[in-house]
Structure formats: C-alpha cells, structure tokens
C-alpha positions in Angstrom: -29.3 -24.3 21.0 -27.0 -25.1 23.9 -26.3 -22.0 26.1 -22.5 -21.5 26.2 -20.4 -18.8 27.8 -18.1 -16.8 25.6 -15.1 -18.3 27.2 -16.4 -21.9 26.7 -17.2 -21.0 23.0 -13.7 -19.5 22.5 -12.1 -22.7 24.0 -14.3 -24.9 21.8 -13.6 -23.0 18.6 -9.8 -22.7 19.3 -9.6 -26.5 19.9 -11.0 -27.2 16.4 -8.0 -25.7 14.6 -4.9 -23.6 15.3 -6.0 -21.4 12.4 -9.1 -20.2 14.3 -8.5 -16.7 15.7 -11.0 -15.3 18.3 -11.3 -11.7 19.3 -13.5 -11.3 22.4 -15.9 -8.4 22.5 -17.0 -7.8 26.1 -18.4 -5.4 28.6 -16.1 -6.8 31.3 -12.8 -5.0 31.9 -11.8 -7.0 34.9 -8.5 -8.9 34.6 -9.9 -12.3 35.4 -12.2 -12.1 32.4 -9.4 -11.0 30.1 -7.1 -13.7 31.5 -9.8 -16.4 31.1 -10.4 -15.3 27.5 -6.7 -15.5 26.6 -6.2 -18.7 28.4 -9.1 -20.2 26.4 -7.3 -19.2 23.2 -8.5 -15.7 22.3 -5.9 -13.5 20.6 -7.7 -10.3 21.1 -10.0 -8.6 23.7 -12.0 -5.4 23.1 -14.4 -3.6 25.4 -17.8 -3.2 23.7 -17.8 0.6 24.4 -14.5 0.9 22.5 -15.3 -1.6 19.7 -16.0 0.9 16.9 -12.7 2.6 17.0 -10.6 -0.4 17.9 -12.1 -3.3 15.9 -10.2 -2.5 12.7 -6.9 -2.2 14.6 -7.6 -5.5 16.4 -8.3 -7.3 13.1 -5.2 -6.0 11.5 -3.0 -7.0 14.5 -4.5 -10.5 14.7 -4.0 -10.9 11.0 -0.3 -10.1 11.5 -0.1 -12.8 14.2 -0.2 -10.4 17.2 -2.4 -10.3 20.2 -4.6 -7.2 20.6 -5.9 -5.8 23.9 -8.0 -2.7 24.2 -6.0 0.2 25.6 -8.3 0.5 28.6 -6.8 -2.8 29.9 -3.3 -1.6 30.1 -1.7 1.3 32.0 1.5 3.2 32.0 4.5 1.4 33.3 5.3 2.0 37.0 8.5 3.8 38.0 9.7 0.8 40.1 10.8 -2.2 38.1 7.9 -4.7 38.0 8.4 -8.3 38.9 8.4 -10.9 36.1 8.6 -14.7 36.5 11.5 -16.7 35.2 9.4 -18.0 32.3 8.1 -14.5 31.5 11.7 -13.2 31.3 12.6 -16.0 28.9 9.6 -15.2 26.7 10.3 -11.5 26.9 14.0 -11.9 25.8 12.9 -14.0 22.8 10.1 -11.6 21.8 12.6 -8.7 21.9 14.9 -10.7 19.6 12.0 -10.7 17.1 11.0 -14.4 17.5 7.4 -15.4 16.7 5.2 -17.1 19.3 5.3 -20.4 17.4 9.2 -20.3 17.3 9.4 -19.3 21.0 7.0 -22.1 21.9 9.2 -24.7 20.1 12.3 -23.2 21.7 10.8 -23.4 25.2 8.8 -26.6 24.7 5.5 -24.9 25.3 2.5 -24.2 23.0 2.3 -20.9 21.0 -0.9 -20.1 22.9 1.0 -20.4 26.2 3.6 -18.0 24.7 0.8 -15.6 23.8 -0.6 -15.9 27.3 2.8 -15.0 28.8 3.1 -12.1 26.3 -0.2 -10.7 27.4 0.7 -11.0 31.1 4.0 -9.2 30.4 2.3 -6.5 28.5 -0.2 -6.0 31.3 2.6 -5.9 33.9 4.7 -3.5 31.9 1.8 -1.4 30.7 2.5 -2.0 27.0 -0.3 -1.7 24.4 1.6 -3.5 21.6 4.8 -5.3 20.7 6.8 -2.2 20.0 5.9 -0.7 23.4 6.7 -4.0 25.0 10.2 -4.0 23.5 10.7 -0.3 24.4 9.6 -0.8 28.0 11.7 -4.0 28.3 14.8 -2.0 27.3 13.9 1.1 29.3 13.2 -0.9 32.5 16.4 -3.0 32.1 14.9 -6.4 31.4 16.9 -6.7 28.2 19.9 -5.0 26.7 19.5 -2.5 23.9 21.1 -4.6 21.2 
C-alpha cells in the first residue's frame, strides 16, 4: 500500500465527491496542522487525547453541515478587537445572517470549502468554539450589528 499523509489522504478523499466528510483525529495541536487539514477539505479536527468525549459532538456537528474543532484549539476572545480581513468580514456577516456555506460561496463566488476555511480562521481569531459563539462574539466585538 502506498504511504500517504493524513493531509494528502484527506485531500484525495475530498476531491472524489463533495459528499465526503472528513474529521481528522490527530495528536498535533499546532495551527499549521489544523490549517492544512481544513485547507485539504476536512470539516473537523479532534485531538486524539480528547477523542472519546468529543467524537460524538463532532459527528453530530458535521452531520448538520458545521465544522467542528476540538475546544483545545480555540481560546477565549481577547479584549482588544481582533483584526479580520475584508473577505473574513464578508463571510462573517453572511454567517451571522444565517446563510449556509454553500450559499455564501455562491454569493461571494468562492467554493463552500473556502467559506469553511474562512469560518474556521474567524473562529480561531475570535476564540469561538461553535457557530453560536461565533455569532455572539461577532456582535459583542462590534463586527456586526445585533439585528
């Protein structure tokens, strides 16, 4: 059998069909590993030492079309307003409006996987663990209006 990294395998599987959903189970908590996995198409990332308690939550989140990241990979939001790129702000505004990644992608002329990548980056920057926290922090930090 051909030796393949988890990232390469993820990319290969995700390229087969948009219906393929990959949750990475890894011992690496460094951001570059997480970013690489998500860029390759993964929709979840769990640390091996947390897998028992989080696997069910990850499966449920992914089944609902969400991205799941182990809580160890996010931190509380900082008191100073974090910096987001113009594209991240566009994605954030549409997420807060309740749009799905696929619809956001069509609206912004980018792939839904790119939308998920931006969503993860925003979650990491804001310290959000899920979509509800992302919306709450976006409003609290003044990125979007409370409407």
